[in-house]
N, C-alpha and C positions, 0 to 999 in steps of 0.2 A: 540615746538616739538624739544628736543635736541637729535641730531643725531651725533654719533661718526664720526670723520673725515674719518676713515677706511671705513664706509659704502658708504660715497661719493666716496672715491677712488676706491673701489671695483666695484660700479656700472659703473662708466666711464672707468674703466681699462678693463671691459669686452667687451666693444665697445665704441670707441670715438663717439661723437655726430655726427650723420648722417651716420655713416660708413656703417651700414647695408642697409640703405636705398638709399644713394647716391653714394656710391663708387663702381664703377663696377669691377675695378682691380687695383693692386698696380703697374702700369706702368705709363709712361709719358702721355699716351693717357687716361688712367683712371683717373689720377689726374686732367688733362685738362678737362675732362668731368665733374668731380666733381666740379671744379671752376664754369663751365657754369651753372650747375644745381643750385649750392648754390646761385649764383647771379640772377638767375631767380626767385627762391623762395623768395629770401630776397635782392630785388634791392636796398633797403634803405641803405645798408651797404656801397655801392659805394660813395654816397653823403655824408655820415656821416663820413666814415674814411677819405676822401680826400687823397687818397693814394699819389698822385703826389706832394702833399704840403710837403712831408717829406723827399724829396731827400736830402742826405748828413746830415740828423738829426739823433740823437740817439733816437731809438724807442724801446720800449719793449711791447710785447704783452703777456698779462696774460691769458693763457688758450688757446694754439695754436691749440688744436683739431686736425683736419686732415691737417692744414696747408694751407688752401686756401688764407685766408687774410694775413698770414705771407709771402706766396709766392708773393702776390701782392705788399706788402710793399718792399720786396726785389727787385723785377722787376723794381720798381720806385726809387731805390737807396738809401733806408733807410739804416742807420747803426744799425743792428738788434740785439735784444736779444728776447729770447722767453722761457716761462716757462709753465709748466703744472704739475698738481698734479700727473698724471698718467704716467707710463713708456711707455704705449702703445701709447699715444698721441705723446711723444717726438720721439719715434721710428718711427712712421709713417711720421712726419714732417722731421726728418733727412734723412729718405729713400727719401721723395720727393725732399728734397734739393739737395742730392747727384745727383739724376736723371737729376735734372734742372741745376746743377752746381751753385747753389746759396749759399750765406753764411749767417750764423747767429749762435750767441752763443745761443744754446739750452740745457736746463737742466730741470730735475725734480725739482720742488720746490713748497712750500706751500705759497699761496697768502697772508697768514697771517704773514708770516715770510721770506720775500724776501730777497735773498742773495746779495743784492747790497747795495751800500753806498748811503747816502743821496745826493740829488741834482744832480742825474746822468743823467736823461733823459729829452728830449725835449717833448717827447709824451709817455704817457702810455695809451694803447689801450686794451680794454677787451670787447668781444661781447658775452653776455649771459653767463657769467661765475661766476661773484662774488655773485650773489644770491644763488649758490650752496654752498658756503663756509659757515662752521657752524657759524663763526663770521664775517659777511660782514662788519660791522662797522670797525673791526680791519683790514681787507683787504683794505679798503678805506683809512685808515689812513696809511697804507703802500704805497698805490698809491701816497698820498700827500708827503711822506717822500723822496721817491725816485725821485720824479719830481724836475727839475731845478726850481729856482725862476723865474716866467714868463712861466714855462712849461704848457703843456695842458694835461688834461685827457679827453679821449673820451670812455665812458663806456655805455654799454647796460645792463640794468636789467630789470627784469619783472614787469609790471604793475599789481597792484591788481585788478582794476576795468576794466576787460577785458571780452570779450565774451568767450575766452577760459576758464577763471576762471568760468564764468556763466554756460557753458556747463559742466564742470567738476562737479560743485556743483548740477546741476540737476540730473546728473548720479549717483554720489556717496553720495549724501545727500537727495535730495528730493525724488528721486525715491526708496530710502532705507528707507523712513519715518523718516528721521533725519534732518528736515528742519533747526534746530538750529545749525547745524554744521558750524564753522566759516570758512570763506575763507582760513584763514592761515593754517588751518589743511587740507583743501582740497589740496592746492598747495604742502604742505610738504609731503602728502601721496601719491599723485596721479599724479603729474607733474613731470616727470623725476626723478632725484636721490633723495633719501630720504632727508627730510629737505629742499627742494627747497622752496625759499621764494619770495613774490612778494610785491611790495611796492606802496602806494599812493604817489602823487607828493609832498604832504607836508612831508612824512616820507623821501623821496629821498632828499629834500632840507635839512632836518635835518642831513642826512648822509654826504652831501658835504657842511656843514655850514663853514668849514675853508677855502674853496676855494672862489674865486672871479669870477665874470662874468659867473655864472652858468646858462645854458640854458638847459631846460627840455622839450621834446616833447614826444608824444606817437603816435604810428602808428598802424594801422590794419595790421594784419600778415595773411599769408596763413592759419595759424591755427584758427584765428578768423573768417575768411571768408569760411572756409572748401573748400579751392580751390586747395588742394593738398593731397596726400596720406601720408604726414608726420603725425607723432603720431600714429605710429604702435602699441603702448602699448594699445590703446583704441579702436581697431577696434570691429566691430560687426554690427548687422542689424540695430540697432538705429542710429548709425553713418553713415551707408551707406544711409538710407532714408534721414537723415538730409542733407547730401551733395547734394541730388537731390532737396530738398524743400527749403534750406537755402536762405533767401531773400537778397542776396549780395548787390544788388543795394539799398535797403532800409537801410542797415547798412552803407554802404559808404556815403550815403547822410545824414542820420540823426544822426549816431553815429560814427563819424570818429575818436573821441578821445578815444574810449573804445578798443583799441588795447592792445596786450600783450607786445609789445616791448615799453620800456621807454628808450629814447635816451638822454644822459646827456653828455654835453660838459661844462668843468669847467677849471679854470686857477689857478695855484698856485701863490699867490701874489709875485710880483717882490721884495717887501721888506717886511720883516717879523720883 
């Protein structure tokens, strides 16, 4: 499904990820509550990002969103840059940083054409963003380009074989009498912005083939476990009943690898 980049921009510029659900108000207190809620919903961010590790290092975040992770990097002393496709996200994060007296070079930019020189950053971090870019492979090539030799990428993209994908397929394919609909089409049409993609582990390995020391893992999310009210696009009686009856203990025990989040850590070779 080919989607114009403007469609992706317009979707996220209407409301940054989590804005309507998680952000109570645009104040210090509101942003603080947003961070608390974000890390309660997605606690795996804390161990994945390793915020303390990047003190004094040059870090760029691709897709700053509402700025919670960006704030945490700044509070731990990273030398920060941040980009987002949308003006809205950059305005939110600039406002957040002004209130908290934090520093970052923030700008609107396209992940497929980043305005930075080669070999610039010690860390490129992106949480749940690059699968929205129409050319994800091009965006990951940019990650590789701007990393210093020996630098590290920490990227979360969506995992194709997830309970979220299964639930979307049941609702938008099976129950509509279209069981042959491919998962790629389901994700592209019904999960977040138009054209959203999800990848198998093998496909992710191919995307990161130029890197070394590639580590890939998947985790069950609050979406897979139906343990939150997130995903307001898909509200309804069926989902309400599913939240009550969902066998979370069975999923955690027997299917721990069928989560939506795919966590990828990879290093640019020190010698090319």
